[in-house]
N, C-alpha and C positions, 0 to 999 in steps of 0.2 A: 353789596353785598363782600365780607371780605371769607368767605368760606361757602359752598354748597354741598346737601344733601350727598353723599356718594351713590353713583348708578348701582340698583342692590346685586346686579352681578359682581361686581367688584370684589367685596369684602370676599365672598368666597373663594376665587379665584386668586386673590391675592394674600390670605390671611394663611386660606389651608396650607400650601403648599410651605411660607415661615413657619407657621405652627409643629409638620414633621421636620422641619430642617432643626427647630429650639429641640421637637421632645431628642431626638436623635444627636445630638451635641449634649443634650441633660444627661442620657440616659451611656452616647461613651466614653461619661465623667465619672460612670463612678465603677468606683471597685470596693467589690465584698468583699473582707476577710476574714474568712472563718479561724477560729484554734489561734487566735491568735497570743502573741507568747507575752508572760507575763511584762518580760522588763519591755515593751513596746517595742523593738529593734527588730525586724523582719528583713530576711535576705530578700529583695525583690526582685532582679536578674543575675544573672550571672552568663556569662560574654568568654569566649575565646577568639583571639589574634596570632592571627603566624605573621609574621615581620622579616620584611629582609629571607627568603625565601626563594632559591635560586634552584630549587629542586622541582619540588610538584608541579604542574600544569596550575590552572588558579580551578580549575576544577575541580580537583582534586585536594589545592590547599580547601577552597569547603567545606568538600568530605570528610578532610583533615578535622578541623576545628569542629563541624560537627559532630562531627565523634565523637571531638572530646570535650565537648560541652556535657556529654553524656555522663564522663570519668568522677567530674565536681563529684565531692561528699556532700553524701544522698540528705546532711543535717543540714546545710546551705543550701540546701534545690527549694523549691517552689513547683508547688501546683494549682492545676490553676486547669477552670474552665472557661466557656463563652459560650457568648449565642450567636453566632453570626458576626464576632472579630465587632460586635457591639457592647455585648454588656460582660464584664469580668467580673470570675466570682473566683478567690485564695482561697482552697479547698485543706491547703496546709505549706502554713509561715512557717517557713524555716527558718529558726531564730539565730542570729547573726552571732559569730563569734572564730576572734581572728586563727585559733588553731584550727580552725576544719579550713581554712585556706591553704598553711602547709599540707594536708596530710589527700587535701586535692593534684597538689604534687606531688607529689610522689604517686600517684591513679598516672597523672599524663606523665612520668617519667618512667613510667611501668610498658602506656604502649606504644611512646615513644618508640623507646628501646625494641622491642618486638617488633617494629616496625623501621629499625636497622640507625635512630637517628639516638644514635648512643653521645656523642658532645649538644644534646640540642639543650638551652637556659631560658629560665625560664622564671628568674628571681624578682619581674615588675610586676607585682599586681596595683590596679588603680580604684582604688574601693573611694564610691560615690555618696553620701550617708544627707537625703532629704527629710526634713520633716515635712510632716501631711498630713489631715485631715480626715482619719479612715471608717467607715461602718465596718459595725460586727455581725452585721447584717443587714435585707434590701432596707427596712426601714427603722434601724436603729440611729442609737445616738451615732454622732460622729468624735473620735479618740482624736487627740493627738500623737502619730504614729511618727518613727526615723525609719523610712527605707533606702538600703541599702542596692547596691547596685558593686559587682565585683567586677571589674576586665583584667585577666590571664594576657599575657602578653609575653609568647613561645618565638621565639629562635632556634630556628633546629638546627643550624650550623649543618660542617657536611654528613652524609650520610655515608654507613659498613659498606663497606663495597666487598664484593667477593672479588678473594683475587686468587685461588683455584680451588681445585676439588677432586679428593682422592676419598677409593674403596678400597678397605683392605679386608676382606674376610680370610680366614684362616681357610674355612672350608673349599678347598677348588670349585669344588656341583658349583654354592654360592656365588665366590668369584665369575664365574665362567656368563650365570644369567645375568647378573648388572653389567659385565659387559655387553652382553649381549643387546642390549633394555635402554644402552646410558642413551641414546637420539630422544628416550623420550623427558630424559631428569626434564622436574621445577628449575635447577637450578645450577645457573650458568654466570662464567667467569663475566665479569663486568658488571651484572645486577646488582641491584644494592640487598643488601641483609636481609630477612624477614623470617621473622619462625614459624610463622605460617606457614612459608615455603620451604621450609626445615623438617618440619609434620608431614607437607606433600609427600617430600621426596621422598622420606625415612617409609610411611602408608604406602605408597606406589613399591617400593620397594620390597614390604612386608607380604602385597597382593601377588605378586609377577611369585615370590615362596610358596605359599600358598595355592598359587595354581598347580605348581610343579611338585603336587608333594606334601606339604612343610607343613603340615596340620595343624604341628601345635606352635608354631609360626608367629608374631606380631612384632608390634614395633616397639614393644616393650626387651624385646631380645638384642633393637642395636642401637645403639650407642653415636653419636656426633660430636666432636670436636673439634672443637673451634676456639682458632691462637691467631695474636692478632697480634705477635710482638713478629719486631719488627727488624729484621738480620741487622741490618743497618747500627744498630745504637745498640749490639750486643758485641756482636764482631771484636775481637781484638788484633783487627791488622790494620784497623782506622783511629791513626792514635793524633790526629789537631782533631782538636773539642770543638774550631767553628765547622768544622764538618758534618761531627756528630748534634752539635744543634738546628747547624742548616738541616739534616736527614731526623731533626725532631720534630719540625717546622710542616714540612712538606709530608710526614707522616701528621701532625693534625689539620691539616688539609685537604690532607686525601685518606681517607683511613681505612688501610683491608681488613682484610678475612681468609688466613686458613681457613677451609672443612676438610673435614674428614669422618665418614662411613664407618663402625665397624661391628664387630660385632661382641655385642657387651657380657666383658668377663662377668665370672658365676654365673649365670643362666643353664637353668636344665638344660643338661646334654639332649633330651629328646626336642626341640625346637630346633634343632640342629640336623635332624633324624623327617625322612621319607616314609611315607603311609599309605596305605591300602587301604580299601577299603570292600570288608571280608564278607558283609551280613546288610540287610539291608530290613527292618520290621515294620511293620506299616499294620498302627491300630484306627484303620478310620471311619468307628463310630464310636465315638470315646467317647465320654461325658465331665463337666464342664466336675462335676461333687469328684471325679476317681481319682484318683493320685496315680499318676505314671509311673514313678516307683517301683508299686505294687505290683505290675501291670507287666515288667518287666520279669517273665521267665514265661505267660505264657505258650501254650504248643501253639502253636502254627503247622497250618498244611502247605510241607513245601510246596515250592509253583517254581515249574523252569522257565524262563522267558529264555527263548537264545539270544533273540535283538536289543535285546535290554537288559541282563543277565540276569543271577534268581536271585528273587527278592521271595521277602514271606508275607503274606496277607491276613490278617483277623480280619477271619467271615462268616462270626458267631450268627451277626443278629440280619444278615441280608442287605443290606439297608445301605451299601453298594457294591454291586461286581470286580471283583476283583478287579481284570482288566482295564476297569475304567481308573479300579486311580496305581495302579501300575505305568501307565502311560502319562501321567504329571510326575514320576520320576525322574533323574536324570544322576543319581547318585547311583555309579555304576558299582557291581562289584568283582574284584578281580580288578582294578584299574588305581591306580593312580588318587587322590583326595585329589579334589580341587575346589577353589574356591567358588564361581562361577558357576560350576554348574548346581552345586550345594546351593545360593540363593536361588537357580533360577528352579531348583524344586520345588522350594519356599516361597516364591512368587507365581511357581503355576498354578498351585495350591490355592493359597489366598485370591488366588483374582479368580481363582474358577465359580465360587458361589457360596458349591453349597456347605465350604467349609468356613468358621467366624474366627477361627484358632488354631495355630499351629502347636505345639510346645514339641519339644527334643533333647535324646541325655544321647549318648553316646558312651561308649565302652571301645577303650583302649587299649591292647597289648602287644611287650614290642618283642621280635625274632632277632636272627642273629642279626640281621643285613638292616633289615625294618620293619613299622610298625604294622600293625592292622587296628585297622575298626571296627566295629559295630554300630552304629545307627539306630534306634528308633523315633519315628516319629509317630505321634498322635494326635488326630483329628479329631478338633472340637467340631461336629458338623451343626453351622445356625436353623432358622428355621425355616418348618421348610416350605410351609405356602403361607401367603404374605394377603393382604387384600387392603388398595388405598385410593383415600377421597384425593382430589386437589384440585385443585385452583387453576388456570394457567397464565395468565398472560405474557404474546409473546410476539414475537416482529421480523418478520424476512424475509429474504431477498434471490430467497433459494425455491427456481421454479420449477417446478414437480405434480399431476396428476393429483400427488396430495394436500399441496401448499401455495398449486398458481393463485387461487382469491383472496387467500386471505393476508392482511394486515398489514394494508396501507397507513392506517395511521392504529390502533390499537386494537387489535386481536383477543376475546380473555373464552377459555374453555374451559367445560366441568369433566374433569377424569376421571374411572373406577377404573382400575388396573391390577389383574390378579398371577403373581407370579408364582409358579413351582420351583426350585431352585435342583430339584433333584428328580424328574420325569423319567417316568420307569427302572428308578434306581441305578441309572448309567448316569448323573452327571447334566443329564438334560434340562436347560433351564427352559422353561415354556412362558410367556409372556402374552397375555389379554389386558388389551384396552381399547376402552370405549369411551369418546369422545365426542363430545357434544360442545360447540361454541358457534361467539357471535364476531362481527367486524363493524367500528362505531361509521358510521358515514362522513369521509372527514372533506366534505366537498356536499356543500345540500344545492346544487342546484342541476339543470339539467332535469332530465327527466326524474331522480331520484330524491328528495327532498325530505327523503324521514330521516329517523335518529340512526334503523343499522343500515348496511352496507350488502353485507352475508351471511346467512347459518348454514353451517353445514353439519353434518355428522360424518362421524369419522371411528370402522370397528376395524384392531389389528391384531394379527395371532400370530404369534413364531412361538422356534422353533432354536435352540443353541445352542450347538454340539462343545463339545473340550477334545476337537480336530477338525482333521478334513477329511471329506470324506469323498469317493466319486468325483468327479473325475481327477484330480489331486490329492488322490490317497496318495504319491510319487512324492509329495513336495513330504506329505508330514513326515513321510521318513527321517532325511535328514534333519526332522527334529527343532523346529526355529521356535522363535518366542508364540504366543498369543493367535498358536493354529484355533481357528474355530471357523465352525460352520454355523449359518444361520440360512433359518427359510421360514419367508415374513409370508403372508397373505394376508389383504388388506381391501376392505368394500369403503369409499367415501363418498356424499351424499353432500351437492354443494349449491347452494341459490344466490344467485347475485339475482338480487330482487329489481323485479321488471327490465331484466333484460335474458339472463337462460338460466336453465337447471341443469345441470351437471352431473352425470352417475357415471366412478369407476372402478373400476372392480382390476386387481394388480395380483401379481405373484413371484417370489423371485429366492435363486439359491446365491447367498453371497460368500465370503469363503476368504480368509482374512488369516494371513502370519506375518512375522514382522522378525529379518534377519539383520543382526546386529541392532542402527540406527533409525532404517529403513522400514517398514508398513507399507506393505502390497494389500490391493483390497482386489478379486473379482468377481466378478459380479454374472455368473451362469446356468439357466436362463429369467431371466427378467420379461415379464406379460405384463400390459396392460394394457384395455382397453376399453371404450370413454363411447360414452353414451350424451349427444349435448340435444335437448328439445332449443331452440330460442326462441324470443319472443317479438313483436312486431317491433318495439323498440330498437334490439338490436340492428332487427331488417335493413331500418332504416339509417344506422348509421351504417351498417356495411353499405347501404349506395352509396351516401358521401363517402365515406375510407372506402375503399372496394379491395383493398390489401386486406381490407381485415378476412374477407372471406377465403383465404387461402390458411389464415389463421388457424378460424377456428371452423375447424374440418374433424366431425367424431370421427372416432378411428380405432385402429388395432397399434400396440407396440411389439416387438418382439428381439431384443437386443440382451448386445454380453457387453458393459462396461470394466474399466479396470481405472483406479484411484492409485499415485507412489506419491505416498506423505516423507518426508525424512525435516527432520530438525536439523540446522547445522550448530557448529559451536565452535569459537576462535577462542587464540590460547589468552585473552581480555575478556574476564566473564562481563566484561559490558556491550559485548557486540554478542549478537545472537536473531534467526536466521529460520523461516521455516521457510519450504517449499509443497507446493498441493498443484497435482497433474491428476487430472480428468479429462477418461473421452467415455465415447459410448460411442457402440454400433448398429444399428440395426439388422438384421437377419436378413439376405435376398429373398422374396418372394410374389404375389400378384400383386397388382395394384388393388382388389377387393378381395377383402378378408370378409368374412364372415355379415354382408352386404353393407362394411362400411369400409371406406378407405386405409392400405396396408401401408402404414409409417413410413420411406425407409429412407436414414440420414444415418451422413457420421457429427458428434458434435463432440470435441474437446476443445479442455481451457484451462488454465494454469494460472497461479499467483503464485507471490515471494513477496515476504514479510520482511523485515527488519528491523532489530531494535536498536534502538542505542539509548545507554543508562549515563544522565547525563551531574546525575547525583543517585547519592540514595534514595532520594522521591520524589526524582525526575527525567523523561526522557524520551528520547525523541524514537515514532515509531511511525513507521513510514513499510509501502503496501502497495502494488504493482500486479491489476486485471489483464487479461486477455483471452477472446472466446471467441470458437466461431463454428459455427455446425454449416448443411451443406446438404440439402434434400437433395440425392442421387437420385433420385428416379425419375426426376425431373430434368435431370440437363439433357441437350438436342432437343425439349417440350417447349410447354410455358410453360416461364418461371415459378416455383413453387416455393412456402419456409416449410420452416420443422410447423410442429405443433404446437403451438401460442404455451402449453407447460414442458414443452424442451428452450421456449428461447430466453432470453437474459430484455432481464430488466436492469431501468436504474433510477436512485428515485429511492428515498422513505431510508431508516435510524441507522441502516450499515451499504449506505453508498450516498448517491451525492446530494447528503445534507439537507441542499437551500430547495428540493424541490420534493413530494411528498412522493411515493413509492408508484412506478410504473406511469410516470406521469412526465420524466424524460425524453426525447429525442423525437422523428428517427431523425439524428441529425437535425438539419437545420428548417427539415421538412414543419411545414406547419396544418397539414390536413386534418393531425389527432388535435392539436392543440386550436378546429377548431370545430372542436364535433361535439355531440353534448355525452359523449363516448371515451373517458379519456385517458385509455388504459395503453399501454405501448408498447408493443412485445418488438424488436430486433434477431437478427440472425448471427447478429458479429459485436462486444464489445470490447471495449479498450478502456481503464477506467488508472486513476492516477489517485494515492492517496498517503497526507502525513496529516499527526496529529503533534504536537508538545503538552503533553500530560504533567502537571503538576501538585502536589503537594497544595488547601488552601490550608486547614482548622480542621481539629476534629472536636465535632459534638454527640455528648448522647456517648463516646465513646468509640465510636463508626468516624473511619477519617471521611472527610470532603476534599475529594480530587477536584482540579479544574483541567479542562482543557482548550488546545486553539490549534484547530485544526484548515487545512483549506483541501477541496477537493480536485479533481478534473475528470472529466470522461464523456463519452454517452452512448450510444446504441445508435446502430444501424441493418440495414439488410441488404443483398447484392441486387438488387434493384430500384428503382427510384419508384417515391409512388407517383399518384398523378397532377403535384405540381412541379414535376422533378427535381426533388430533393429525394431524399433518404437514404442516394447509395452508400458506401465508403467510399471515396473518392480521394487519394492523398494529395492534390493539391490541391483542394478547400476544405484539407481536415481541418486545417485555421479552424475556419465560418462555424466547421460541425461542432468544433470544442466547445462543452459547460464548464465553466470555474464558479468554486464557491471556496467563503469562505465563514467562521462563524466560531462561533463557541461554546463552552456547555459545561456542566456536574459531573461531577460521577460522585456517585454513594457506596461507599465499599462496608455494605450490612455483612463482610464478612463469607458470608453461604454465598453471600448476594449483590451483584452491580448495578445497582439500577441506575438511568443515563437519561439525561434532558442535555438535548443539545438545540441547540440554534443559529439554523445556515442562513447565507446574505447572499444571493445570488452578484457575483461578478459582471461575468457575463451568460446570456441566453443564447440560444444560434438562431432560436426562432423572433430575435430583436432587430434593427433595422444594422446593414453592414454585418460588421462583425459580432458584434451581438455585448457591448463590455457599456456597459450601466453612466454612460455620464455624468448624472448626474442622479447622486444620488434620491429613491420615492418608492415606498411601500408597495406602489403597487405598478402597476405597468402596464404597456401593453405590444402585442408582437408587431413583425410590422406591416400588417395591412389598418389602414384606415378605420377607424374605429369599434376598434375591436374592443370587446366586452376586458377590461382590466384582471389579472391574478398576482397574485402575492409576490412580491420579489422575496422573499422570508419564505421560513417554514420550520417549527417547531418541532423537532422530534421526540417522541420518548423509546427507548428498548431497552433488552435487558443485557450485562455486560458488554462487552470493548465491541466496536465493531468491526476488528481485526485484531 
């Protein structure tokens, strides 16, 4: 027989992938062109290529090429959309016209001049014509069109660099202020001349002046003179013409500019006069339909405030108490005008909550030596009360009484919240939240094989005061930014199906203020008490893993906490960092309180985040995290751990992403790995993460971004588990560390970022040896022969960035 009948399974196994491949090839070849020009000739693509670059780094060169592409004349730009890079639709085809190439060059030159490249040449444009068949709709007929691709070749040439900077102000007071702050200048000798830097320097100077009482000073009152003349070319002392030619050649190879900043002639003389605040009038209950100008002149009750200066508050509606309104004002009568105090006042009112909008009017007058200003602040209240219903999806690894059990895979909650922005007419915000939610079961094995893993109910009520109350009232007198006091109380009921039920009650006072860029938060006191009902299933698990008994204890916490948060800025805007440190310590007390354990511990953790922007749409992001806690009441006694809702965990969408939440550790211990209760809690955590984020494409008007990441870390205790593992010891740290890598996508919806990450375990401490994966497999076992296989990967869903 020359052929045989194929096996019935052969056809779908071979043909289905082949058909899918052919469909993808066909669809990817489809380009739909809407709004086709009548001439049938349109610009398909514009490209900018910088050559012979000896100034910019390769990354800066790519950024410049991307920016220059935006300066191509809109008439020869083509707007398109697509579907995951497969199907492309041109929604606005730009008709090709060579005259628009010249206008594009003018736009290029304007941008390059602003960046200091005055000698750039862009005479070469490569134009490529391609005749092809395109559809004007997906199912429409094809027609012959001509596609044009333009490639602009740009040679930057030597940049213009700063030779000298001088400041010459006729007013000696202004000149002195400039000299005192010269070390903060945006301009420096030898730097590339940029118009943006010159503008930033003029803004800096005007801000310095305005902070010293020059109310009418602005950038328009200053002038910058740029002199590019080379003295060697105009000197009458050089008689040798060849020396003049050589000087001109040097000038072309290394052009320089001399900058001088001075007072603009003809400016209003009052711009160079200082002004004092005469009085402040505040209208705290201005309606949207009110005309602010018509309210000026209203009779006010004079209020004498020795600490904050005499101000006037209109209190005809009694909607706000005058003292609360005055506390947010930092424009003090009798003092020189200060721009920082003005913006601080505006930000205080807008950020407080009761007011949705601020309007301002000023009235000035001149005396012999100085000016006077009257400020009129019109505060438009926001809607006082609101009721909101929403659905929330969350995933987190921040363990506390309120969320110790939520978020292994996907936790959903239904929330109802009531907000009052002006409680007791004192700008106090009250917020009441009722939440009911559940957690899906991501690993349906062991005891619980159902769809749901956890149910929870949560009630929370809080009051936020617009100042610091006792015992931090002395700090409030220093008038720091964002001074707030928050009192909150909550109740949480959690049912971890087939294992335990937990009821937790808590209350706390939280004080927050900001000094310059550093935000301080102090929590004192913090009270929490936990009731725990365990099932036979959990008891069996504890018998298999006795160390869990030390964690799963019901008890009471009475503590104080502190958080330090600081963003770090650098001279280069490509770098940015954040530092956060948290600490908590309990007050000493008896071993038992309310017939339950009284937890006594100290815990501290901190993290550093750093971002390096590699382009306009990509960046490297790093995080280093470390934390440790001690149950100090057990020192010299039997070792105990922190309560489980204060312990550290690893895994999940925000930590080691190749492991589900709370399923990594302790160290390389396999006690929890062989138990039916997979959660692991530790008193110590070390972790480092790295991500490379980049833009993929746009879909339906939203950015779709990609990421490649690597995670390394684990959690430990201060003592070993029953298998002799689990304690942090630096001589075996290498074996204990877990390593993961992976990739993911970010769906940037502008108001929300949805995240999907796929992580792979490269090094799992429970494996033989050091734990490295020698041969890739989708599932693997631990070092015990015959143990159950577990995935070597994890798919994580999250909201927002992991760090």
